[in-house]
C-alpha positions in Angstrom: -1.7 -28.2 -8.7 -3.8 -25.9 -6.4 -3.3 -22.1 -6.5 -3.9 -20.5 -3.1 -4.6 -16.8 -2.5 -3.6 -15.4 0.9 -4.5 -12.0 2.5 -1.7 -10.8 4.8 -1.3 -8.0 7.3 2.1 -6.6 8.3 3.9 -3.8 10.0 6.2 -2.4 7.4 8.7 -0.8 9.7 11.0 -3.8 9.9 11.1 -4.5 6.1 13.1 -3.2 3.1 9.8 -3.0 1.1 7.5 -5.8 0.0 9.4 -7.1 -3.0 12.1 -9.7 -2.6 15.6 -8.2 -2.7 18.9 -10.1 -2.4 20.2 -10.2 1.2 17.6 -7.8 2.5 14.6 -8.6 4.7 11.4 -8.1 2.7 7.8 -9.2 3.0 7.9 -11.4 -0.1 11.0 -13.0 1.2 9.6 -13.9 4.5 6.3 -15.2 2.9 8.3 -17.4 0.5 10.5 -18.8 3.2 7.5 -19.6 5.5 5.3 -21.2 2.8 8.2 -23.2 1.3 9.0 -24.6 4.7 5.4 -25.7 5.2 4.9 -27.5 1.9 8.4 -28.9 1.9 9.5 -27.5 -1.5 10.5 -24.1 -2.9 7.5 -22.1 -4.0 7.0 -18.6 -5.3 4.7 -16.2 -3.5 3.4 -13.4 -5.8 2.2 -10.2 -4.0 -0.5 -8.0 -5.3 1.4 -4.8 -4.6 4.9 -3.4 -4.5 5.2 -1.4 -1.4 8.1 0.9 -0.3 10.3 0.4 2.7 8.4 1.3 5.9 4.9 1.1 4.4 2.4 -1.2 6.2 -0.6 -3.1 5.1 -3.9 -4.2 6.6 -4.8 -6.0 3.4 -1.9 -7.5 1.3 -3.1 -10.2 -1.1 -0.7 -12.7 -2.6 -0.9 -16.0 -4.4 1.2 -19.2 -4.8 1.0 -22.3 -6.9 1.5 -25.3 -4.5 2.3 -28.9 -5.3 -0.4 -30.0 -2.9 -2.4 -28.8 0.1 -0.6 -30.2 3.1 -2.4 -32.0 5.8 -5.8 -33.7 5.9 -9.3 -32.5 6.8 -9.8 -28.8 6.4 -6.6 -28.5 4.5 -7.1 -24.8 3.5 -7.8 -23.6 7.0 -4.9 -25.6 8.3 -2.6 -24.1 5.7 -3.6 -20.6 6.7 -3.1 -21.4 10.4 0.3 -23.0 9.7 1.4 -19.9 7.8 0.3 -17.7 10.7 2.4 -19.8 13.1 5.4 -19.9 10.8 5.6 -16.2 10.0 7.5 -13.7 12.2 5.7 -11.5 14.6 5.3 -8.5 12.3 3.4 -10.4 9.6 0.2 -12.5 9.9 -2.3 -14.1 7.5 -6.0 -13.0 7.7 -7.7 -15.0 5.0 -7.1 -17.8 2.5 -8.9 -19.0 -0.7 -8.5 -21.6 -3.4 -8.4 -19.8 -6.8 -8.1 -20.7 -10.4 -4.7 -21.8 -11.5 -4.4 -18.7 -13.8 -5.4 -16.2 -11.1 -2.9 -13.5 -10.3 -3.1 -11.4 -7.2 -1.5 -8.4 -8.9 -3.3 -8.4 -12.3 -6.7 -9.4 -11.0 -6.9 -6.4 -8.7 -9.5 -3.8 -9.7 -9.1 -1.1 -7.0 -6.8 -0.3 -4.1 -7.4 1.9 -1.1 -4.6 3.5 0.9 -4.8 5.4 4.2 -2.2 8.0 5.2 -2.2 9.4 8.8 -0.8 12.8 9.8 -0.6 13.6 13.5 -0.7 17.3 14.3 0.5 18.1 17.8 3.4 19.8 19.7 5.0 16.6 20.9 5.8 13.4 19.1 3.4 10.4 19.3 4.9 7.3 20.9 2.0 4.8 21.2 1.1 4.8 17.5 4.2 5.6 15.5 2.7 4.7 12.2 2.0 8.3 11.3 3.7 11.4 10.0 4.2 13.8 12.9 3.9 17.5 12.1 4.0 20.2 14.8 1.6 22.7 13.1 -0.8 23.1 10.2 -1.8 26.7 9.5 -4.5 26.0 6.9 -6.0 22.6 7.3 -9.1 23.9 5.3 -6.9 23.8 2.2 -6.5 20.0 2.3 -9.9 18.8 1.0 -10.1 21.3 -2.0 -6.7 20.0 -3.1 -7.7 16.4 -2.6 -10.8 17.0 -4.8 -8.5 18.1 -7.7 -7.1 14.5 -7.8 -10.4 12.8 -8.7 -10.9 11.3 -12.1 -8.6 10.0 -14.8 -5.5 12.0 -15.4 -1.7 11.9 -15.6 -0.4 12.8 -12.2 3.2 11.7 -12.8 4.6 15.0 -11.3 3.7 13.8 -7.8 5.5 10.5 -8.3 9.2 9.4 -8.5 11.0 7.3 -11.1 12.2 3.8 -10.3 14.8 4.0 -13.0 13.7 0.6 -14.4 11.2 -0.6 -16.9 8.2 0.5 -14.9 9.1 4.2 -15.7 7.7 3.6 -19.2 4.3 2.3 -18.1 1.1 4.2 -18.8 1.0 7.0 -16.3 -2.7 7.9 -16.3 -4.5 6.7 -13.2 -8.2 6.8 -12.3 -8.8 8.2 -8.7 -12.2 7.2 -7.3 -11.9 8.7 -3.8 -9.7 11.4 -2.3 -10.8 12.4 1.1 -9.3 14.0 4.2 -11.0 13.3 7.6 -10.2 14.6 11.1 -9.8 12.0 13.9 -8.8 13.7 17.1 -5.3 15.1 16.6 -5.0 13.0 13.4 -5.7 14.0 9.8 -6.4 10.9 7.8 -6.2 10.9 4.0 -7.9 8.1 2.2 -7.4 7.5 -1.5 -8.9 4.8 -3.7 -8.0 4.2 -7.3 -7.2 1.6 -10.0 -3.5 1.9 -9.3 -0.8 4.3 -8.3 2.7 5.2 -9.5 5.9 4.9 -7.4 5.7 7.0 -4.3 2.7 8.9 -5.8 0.5 8.8 -2.7 3.3 10.1 -0.5 3.9 12.8 -3.1 0.2 13.8 -2.9 0.4 14.0 0.9 3.7 15.8 1.0 2.5 18.5 -1.4 -0.8 19.0 0.3 0.7 19.3 3.8 3.3 21.7 2.4 0.6 24.0 1.1 -1.5 23.6 4.3 1.6 24.7 6.3 1.5 27.9 4.2 4.8 27.3 2.5 3.2 27.5 -1.0 -0.2 28.3 -2.5 -3.1 26.1 -3.6 -2.6 27.5 -7.1 0.8 25.9 -7.4 -0.7 22.5 -6.4 -3.4 23.1 -9.0 -0.6 23.7 -11.5 1.1 20.4 -10.8 -2.3 18.6 -11.1 -2.7 20.2 -14.5 0.8 19.0 -15.6 2.8 22.3 -15.3 6.3 20.9 -15.5 7.7 24.4 -14.7 6.5 24.2 -11.1 9.0 22.5 -8.7 7.9 19.8 -6.4 5.9 21.1 -3.5 7.5 20.0 -0.3 9.1 16.6 0.1 7.7 13.1 -0.5 5.9 12.3 2.8 7.6 9.6 4.9 6.5 6.0 4.6 5.5 5.7 8.2 2.0 7.0 7.8 1.0 5.0 4.8 -1.1 1.8 5.0 -2.6 -0.3 2.2 -6.1 -0.7 3.5 -8.0 -2.7 0.9 -7.6 -4.4 -2.5 -10.8 -5.2 -4.4 -11.3 -8.1 -6.9 -14.2 -8.8 -9.2 -15.2 -11.4 -8.4 -13.7 -11.7 -5.0 -12.0 -15.0 -4.1 -14.1 -17.2 -1.9 -12.1 -16.1 1.2 -12.0 -18.2 4.3 -11.4 -16.0 7.3 -9.1 -17.4 9.9 
């Protein structure tokens, strides 16, 4: 039986997260419904990442074991196009690939890159709502020095939340390869690349850094949390999901993607 890898894009605002949940609209649920309808039997779609409610993705790999490739001719392309036609308006498929039967979109991933957008201006943005709107930022120059502190392999659990399930007992050290703030007009864009992240950890990073940049707390307190000082309370709130986008997932080797 063929295993097919898909690469999806979706607007997370209309979903209760990416993972299937009973009686709730989720990305995995919509993907499973669409693909099962196309192949004519119930199949399981396995996503590469577990994203929170409201988080979007430009690159969201998943895989599924199919009883057959439906159709004739260029069956793989036709399958991808059929998925694109079957999915609701807030999800689409970008690429497809045939992969080894043992390939797993989650466990084969080597790196993930996320982007978080903060819009700083006096009035709320309406044309691009996938951002965190803040009215002021007193010390934007503090952002990059704090981001630099995240680089390397370390336990940064104090920026994350607990799921209150088995995942809370996972190894909590993560390797951060890139941690960069850039200015784009009235937007501040934080891009972070690593081997993996804990639950709500990136939003915890952003919430803390913005809190310090708004002059509510000092950089030394952020440094204390990075160094594991459990006596320091969380800096600010977990940033809202609106500004977070999964931008890239890297595999070694990459599947032989067919771009649609």
